C-alpha positions, 0 to 999 in steps of 0.5 A: 501643073505646078502652082504656088499660093500664099495662104489666105487670111481665111486659112489662118483664122479658119475654125475647124468643125469639131462636130456637134456634141450634145452630151459633151461641151468642148472648152472654148480654148480647144474650140478656137485653138486653130486661130492661134498661129504665128501670123494671127499672134503677130497681127494682134501684137502689132495692134496692141503695141503700135496703135498707142504709139501712132502719136509719136515719131518713135511709133512711126519708125517702129511701124516702118521697120516692122512693115519692111521686115514683114516685106522681107519675110514675105519675099524670103518665103516666096522665093524659097517656095518658087525655087523648091522642087520635089520628085518622087521615085518608086523603087519597083517597076511592077506593084503586086499585092502585099509588096512592101516597097520604098518611095524616095522623095528628093527635095531640092532647094534651088534658091539662095536662102536657107529653107528650114520650115518645110513639110509635104503631103502625098497620096499613095493609093495602093496602100491602106495608109494612103496619106504620107505626111513628112514634117521632120525635114532638116533645114536645106542650105542653098542649092542643096537637096535632101532625100526622104525614104518612106515605106508602104505596103500595097495592101489596098487590093488589086486594080487601078490606084491613084498616086499624087498630087504632092503638096509642099508647105514652106514658110519663113523662119518665124512661120508668119507667111506660109506658101503652099506649092501644089504639084497637081500631076497624078498617076494611075498605077496598076496593082497586080494580084498576088495569087495563092493556092486554094484547096481543090474541089471535085471536078468532073471531066467534060464528056464532049471535050476534045482536049487531053486532061487529067479527068477520067470520063466513063465512056470513050468516044470519037470526040477525044484523043486517039490512042491505038487500035484493037480487035473488034468486039460485038457492040462496038460502034461501026463508026469506030471501025478502022477500015483501011487498017482492017483491010490489011489485017485478017480481023476487024480493027476498032479505033481506041480513044483516050478517056482522060480529058480536060474539063470545060469550066464556066466561072460565074461571079456574082459581082452585084454591088448591092449584095457585097459587104465591106470596102476596097480590100476589106470586102467580099468583092475583093475576096471574090476576085482573089478566090476566082484568080486562085481557081483560074491559076490552078485549073489552067495549070491542069490544062482545063478550059475556063471562061469567066462571066459576070454582070459586066464582064465576059471572057470566052473559053481559053487555056494556058497562062496567057488566058490566065493573064487575060482574066487577071487583067480584066478583073484588075481593071473591073470596077462595077461601081464606076460603070453604074455611075457612068451609065446613070450619068448618060441617062441609060437605064441599066437592069443588070442588078434587078432582083427579078429572076429573069434578070439574074446573072445565072439566068442570063448566062445559061446560053453560054454554058455548054452541056456536060461541062462544069459550072462554078458559081461564086457569090457572097451569101445573101438570103434575099436571093437564095430562092432564085439561086437554088432555082437557077442552079437546079435548071443547070443541073437538069441540063446535064451541067455539073454545078458547084456553088461556092458562097462567101461567109461575110463573117470572115470580115469581122476580124479585119474590120475590128482591127481597122475601126475604133470599135471593140466588137462586132457581133457575128452575122446570122447566116443560115447557110446550112439550110441552103446547102441542104437544098442544093445537095438534094438537087445533086449540087456540090456546095462549099463555103469560104471561111477564114482561119481568123474567124473559124478554128478548123485546121486544113492542110490546103489553104490560100493566104491572101494578105493577112487572112487565110481563106479555105474551102469547106464542103457542106456535108449532110 
């Protein structure tokens, strides 16, 4: 909906709040400088000059002329505001993280007057520089248009983002009357993830898998792919004897099966918002989703089966790029914070994030993880729930599940946060991750940390580069 409104007198004399400064006194000029606009200066001048002239005919003529001129300026500015149109064009059909794109604005003056005081403001959610301000627009002649080109980078993380609304400010040549044109139409767009490689972890083949893969299992059985026949050897299972083929051969023949199978992998993401740090793209929440998609992309290329579990998301086992697309779409559209707000507004009591061990994501997901498969647990390091995490991962290991724990080091956010905040230094967070690593390794659980080369100096050949940070996995060593 398009609206045209004149700035009210309150907008002209509004005094901005500069905050309470107990130790610093702001001069009066800087405190009240916002009220010195062309409109307020004109009103003050008229009061000073015209009021003394009310007793003469010349004064009344001056008053009538001034009023007529102001009426002309008012309709001049209003006509331009009503006949001024702006359209936005994004020169990309699909938005992807780290993409630099061009946004063009076409400003068309359909009035019969010269528009020489124009500015506009727009909101572009996919970028960290979301606010677009343009004030250097050249004067537009009647029935002419101008194009303004703006570049932005989609660096505010994957998911849904808002674009719009556009607000145009138009005034007369003297800046006395200002009209604000609001185009309240907004658009929700999807920013797709930019998936990069990440170094691999040690995966084991699933002994009960029936699909071919690149993992070697210690024994072969009837639940994997058939390869050939061979003579019977004492100790071979009777159920593997090929009776029809043996009837045509002088010796008993046994079916031989492949030992190369794929892995059944369960990815459990701890997306509890109470343990995540940062905001939007500069958060452990975003790192968790990035690393998850890097894992999924690599494993589906290796023909492994993957299922994804989190507090409010479940994607069952699947293979192939189509399965990766499904997981990618689910993670992009997932917003656990909005889900919490909507559930609370409905009066529903949600206990997904309780610190009780029975309600922990690992405990509630146990029935979904099959035996002889692989579990990858991805979570920010949070000392308050590490005892529960170690206990639950140990129970999975007892149920013959190969367990891999990956923790996000919150210190990798220090460098990007310093670059985006008006501060010089953030002290490192003290995270005794080594103690937890030692406890997990004693239970036979592999443990990795996600580091950033912006914070650590170790060099590695395999890494994943997400936006402006380089993440890699470092395995714990005893």
